[in-house]
C-alpha positions in Angstrom: 15.2 7.0 -33.9 16.3 3.9 -31.0 17.3 4.3 -28.0 18.9 7.5 -26.8 23.0 6.9 -26.0 24.3 10.8 -26.1 21.7 11.4 -22.9 24.4 10.3 -20.0 27.0 13.1 -21.8 23.8 15.3 -21.4 22.3 15.6 -24.8 18.1 14.9 -25.8 17.4 12.8 -28.1 15.7 15.2 -29.7 19.4 17.2 -30.5 20.7 13.5 -30.7 19.0 13.5 -34.1 20.0 16.7 -35.2 24.0 15.9 -34.2 23.4 12.2 -36.2 22.0 14.1 -38.9 25.1 16.4 -39.2 27.6 13.4 -39.4 25.6 11.7 -42.2 25.5 14.8 -43.6 29.2 17.2 -43.4 28.6 20.7 -45.3 24.9 21.9 -45.5 22.7 24.2 -44.7 20.0 24.2 -42.5 17.4 26.7 -44.3 14.7 23.3 -44.7 15.8 21.1 -40.9 13.0 22.0 -39.3 10.9 20.2 -42.3 13.1 16.7 -41.4 12.6 16.5 -37.9 9.2 17.8 -37.5 10.2 20.8 -35.5 9.3 24.2 -35.3 11.9 26.5 -37.3 12.8 28.0 -33.6 12.8 24.8 -31.4 15.7 23.5 -34.1 17.5 26.5 -34.7 18.5 26.6 -30.0 19.4 23.2 -30.6 21.4 23.8 -32.6 23.0 26.2 -31.3 23.2 24.0 -28.2 25.1 22.3 -29.7 26.9 24.5 -30.5 28.1 25.5 -26.9 28.9 22.0 -26.4 30.7 21.7 -28.8 29.6 19.0 -31.2 28.9 21.4 -34.3 29.8 24.3 -35.8 30.3 27.0 -38.5 32.7 27.5 -41.1 33.1 29.3 -44.5 31.0 32.4 -44.8 27.7 30.0 -46.1 27.4 29.7 -42.4 27.4 25.4 -43.6 27.4 23.7 -40.1 30.1 20.4 -39.5 30.1 18.5 -36.9 32.7 18.1 -34.3 34.7 15.0 -34.5 33.2 12.8 -32.2 35.9 10.7 -30.4 37.1 14.1 -29.6 33.8 15.9 -28.8 32.1 12.5 -26.8 36.3 13.5 -24.5 35.2 16.5 -24.4 32.1 15.3 -23.0 32.5 12.6 -20.6 35.2 15.2 -18.9 32.4 18.0 -18.3 30.1 14.9 -16.8 32.8 13.6 -14.1 33.5 16.3 -13.1 30.0 16.5 -12.6 29.2 14.0 -10.8 32.0 14.7 -8.1 30.3 17.0 -7.5 27.3 15.8 -7.0 28.2 12.5 -4.8 30.0 14.8 -3.6 27.0 17.3 -2.3 25.3 14.4 -1.4 27.7 12.8 0.4 29.3 14.7 2.2 26.3 17.3 2.8 25.1 16.8 6.6 21.4 18.7 5.6 20.8 17.0 2.0 20.3 13.0 3.7 18.8 14.7 6.5 16.3 15.9 4.0 16.7 12.1 2.4 15.7 10.6 6.3 12.9 13.2 5.4 11.6 11.3 2.7 11.9 8.5 3.8 8.9 8.7 5.8 6.9 9.0 3.2 4.2 6.6 1.4 7.0 5.6 -0.7 10.0 4.1 0.6 12.4 6.0 -2.1 10.5 8.4 -3.8 13.0 10.5 -4.2 15.1 7.3 -5.8 17.3 7.1 -3.5 18.4 5.0 -0.3 19.2 5.5 2.7 21.7 2.3 4.0 22.3 2.8 7.3 24.9 0.0 9.7 26.9 -2.4 7.9 24.4 -5.6 8.3 21.8 -3.2 6.2 24.3 -2.5 3.4 26.0 -6.7 3.7 21.4 -7.6 3.3 20.7 -5.4 0.2 24.0 -6.3 -1.4 23.7 -9.4 -1.3 20.1 -8.5 -2.2 20.9 -7.8 -5.1 23.8 -9.6 -6.3 21.4 -13.0 -5.7 19.2 -11.1 -8.5 21.4 -9.8 -10.2 20.5 -11.3 -13.4 23.5 -9.4 -16.6 26.4 -7.8 -14.7 27.5 -6.3 -12.4 30.6 -3.1 -11.6 32.4 -2.7 -8.9 35.3 -0.3 -7.4 36.2 -1.4 -4.3 39.8 -0.3 -3.3 40.0 -2.2 0.6 43.6 -3.4 1.5 42.4 -7.0 2.4 39.9 -9.3 2.5 39.7 -10.7 5.5 38.7 -14.1 5.8 35.0 -13.7 7.1 34.1 -11.1 3.8 36.1 -14.2 1.2 33.8 -17.1 2.6 30.4 -14.5 2.5 31.3 -13.3 -1.0 32.4 -16.6 -2.4 29.3 -18.7 -3.1 27.7 -15.2 -4.0 29.9 -14.2 -6.6 30.7 -18.3 -7.8 26.7 -17.8 -8.4 26.6 -15.4 -10.1 29.3 -16.5 -12.5 27.4 -19.3 -13.3 24.6 -17.8 -14.0 26.2 -16.5 -16.5 26.5 -12.8 -15.0 29.8 -10.3 -16.2 31.4 -8.9 -13.5 33.9 -5.9 -13.5 36.2 -5.5 -10.4 38.2 -3.0 -10.3 40.9 -3.1 -6.9 43.9 -2.0 -5.2 46.9 -3.0 -6.2 48.2 -3.6 -2.4 45.4 -6.0 -2.5 48.0 -8.7 -4.5 50.2 -7.9 -1.3 47.6 -10.3 0.3 48.3 -13.8 0.0 44.3 -15.3 0.7 43.3 -11.7 -1.0 44.6 -12.5 -3.6 44.0 -15.6 -4.5 40.4 -14.3 -4.0 40.6 -13.1 -7.0 42.7 -15.2 -9.2 39.8 -17.7 -8.8 36.4 -15.1 -9.2 39.1 -14.7 -12.4 39.3 -18.2 -13.2 35.6 -18.5 -13.0 35.3 -15.7 -15.7 35.4 -12.5 -13.4 36.2 -9.5 -15.2 39.3 -8.2 -12.7 41.3 -4.9 -12.7 44.3 -3.5 -10.3 44.8 0.3 -10.0 47.3 2.0 -7.5 45.4 5.1 -6.8 41.6 4.8 -6.3 39.5 5.3 -3.4 36.1 5.3 -4.3 33.9 2.6 -3.8 30.9 2.4 -5.6 28.9 -0.9 -7.2 26.2 -0.8 -9.6 23.6 -3.7 -10.7 22.5 -4.4 -14.1 23.3 -0.6 -14.5 19.3 0.2 -12.7 20.7 0.4 -8.6 23.9 1.9 -7.8 25.4 1.5 -4.0 27.8 4.8 -2.8 29.0 5.5 0.6 28.3 8.5 3.1 31.6 8.3 3.1 34.2 7.0 1.9 36.9 6.4 4.6 34.3 4.9 6.8 31.9 3.2 5.7 30.5 1.9 8.6 28.5 5.1 8.4 26.0 4.2 6.0 25.8 4.2 2.4 22.9 5.5 -0.1 21.1 2.9 -3.0 20.4 5.3 -5.4 17.5 3.8 -8.2 17.3 7.3 -10.5 18.8 6.2 -13.5 20.6 9.5 -14.3 22.2 9.3 -11.4 23.4 5.8 -12.0 24.3 6.4 -15.4 26.7 9.1 -14.3 27.9 7.1 -11.2 28.6 4.1 -15.1 30.5 6.5 -16.5 32.5 7.4 -13.3 33.5 3.9 -13.5 33.6 3.0 -17.0 37.3 5.9 -16.4 38.3 3.8 -13.7 38.4 0.9 -15.3 39.8 2.3 -18.4 43.3 4.2 -16.6 43.3 0.4 -14.4 45.4 -3.4 -15.4 44.1 -5.9 -16.0 44.4 -8.8 -13.5 46.8 -10.8 -14.6 49.6 -7.9 -15.8 49.2 -6.8 -12.6 49.9 -10.0 -11.0 53.1 -10.7 -13.6 53.4 -14.1 -13.7 54.9 -13.9 -10.7 53.0 -16.6 -9.5 53.1 -19.5 -11.8 56.4 -18.2 -13.7 54.0 -17.0 -17.2 51.6 -15.3 -16.2 50.5 -15.7 -20.2 47.0 -17.2 -20.0 44.6 -15.0 -20.6 41.5 -15.5 -18.6 38.6 -18.3 -19.3 35.0 -16.3 -21.3 32.4 -16.7 -18.5 29.5 -18.5 -19.7 27.6 -15.3 -20.6 30.4 -14.7 -22.8 30.7 -18.0 -23.6 27.8 -18.3 -25.3 28.5 -14.6 -27.1 31.1 -16.1 -28.5 28.4 -19.1 -30.3 26.0 -16.6 -30.9 28.7 -14.6 -33.3 28.8 -18.1 -34.9 25.4 -19.0 -35.8 23.9 -15.8 -35.6 24.3 -13.1 -38.3 22.7 -10.1 -36.3 23.4 -8.0 -33.1 19.6 -7.6 -32.7 19.1 -11.7 -33.3 21.9 -13.1 -30.6 21.1 -10.2 -28.0 16.9 -11.9 -28.2 18.7 -15.2 -28.2 20.6 -14.5 -24.9 18.1 -12.8 -23.1 20.3 -9.3 -23.4 19.6 -5.7 -24.7 21.2 -5.0 -27.9 23.6 -2.7 -26.5 25.1 -5.3 -23.2 25.8 -7.8 -26.5 28.0 -5.2 -28.2 29.3 -4.3 -25.1 30.3 -8.6 -24.6 31.5 -8.9 -27.9 34.0 -5.0 -28.0 35.0 -6.5 -25.2 35.7 -10.6 -26.7 37.6 -8.9 -29.3 39.6 -6.8 -26.7 40.7 -9.6 -24.5 41.4 -11.9 -28.1 43.0 -9.0 -29.4 41.0 -9.6 -32.7 40.8 -6.7 -35.6 37.1 -8.0 -36.8 34.5 -10.6 -35.6 35.2 -13.3 -38.3 38.4 -12.9 -36.4 37.7 -13.5 -32.8 35.7 -16.7 -33.7 38.5 -17.7 -34.8 41.5 -17.1 -32.2 38.4 -18.2 -29.7 37.8 -21.8 -31.7 42.3 -21.7 -31.6 42.6 -21.4 -27.3 39.0 -23.9 -27.3 36.4 -21.7 -25.6 34.5 -22.3 -28.3 
């Protein structure tokens, strides 16, 4: 089997393999399942018991046959569990003094961040690290920034980095506060980014603040109410995955920038933002390459990233299939 896609929900690869088996073979018994999975009978029974506890499997009738739960319902429940755990973990890390002191002590060790978490102190150090992460980003930048306005200095500092990333085909997804649209310079800057291919959404009530670069490094403030206190830069894959899950939840509940603006500037508000460089390349690949693996290889991205671009493009275009997406993209002059 390939990449352990359910690990972000706390489901190990061996248990995911069992769940997928029952998705393909619902209602079967478990008598010889350990032979198929090349594991000991006791291990297989324990894994099935845990999947039942997670709500991914259940038994029916007197023959004790096993059936899988519907993926959408089951995984939605696991998402809620993982997000609740993430909130608790972030609160412990960012608000507990002894945890911060422990991390600071680790900084004196031989490795710069042996536990996969690095503490940044002061706005200057945070900004310098953000500049470095943005400069070297290759694939994607995710952010939630609940500011009410950006100063002229902030815009002047951010614009060249953001536009450089978009020109290089880096995908930017940004969630901002709806209050930012009330500040004309900030709103104009957000529209400029959207015109160059950034995907921007607006939410009225988030207090989260986070940045994720290439799904490998995540930056969160020590105190969301006072960013000057410092920040934590996480490199540990499990914590980064949980922060990404939190971002996706916020993203799904936010409105597109064009819908939030409602055409008040232009009187129309119906034109969808043009695709970024990487999205345009994905559209071309959808028309010329058969398999996702080949398309991802041609673009130099992972298969998961490639498929995520395809899904987002289909949603943006309102297409029910890839063929329809390609047709609609041609009609709009995107390819």
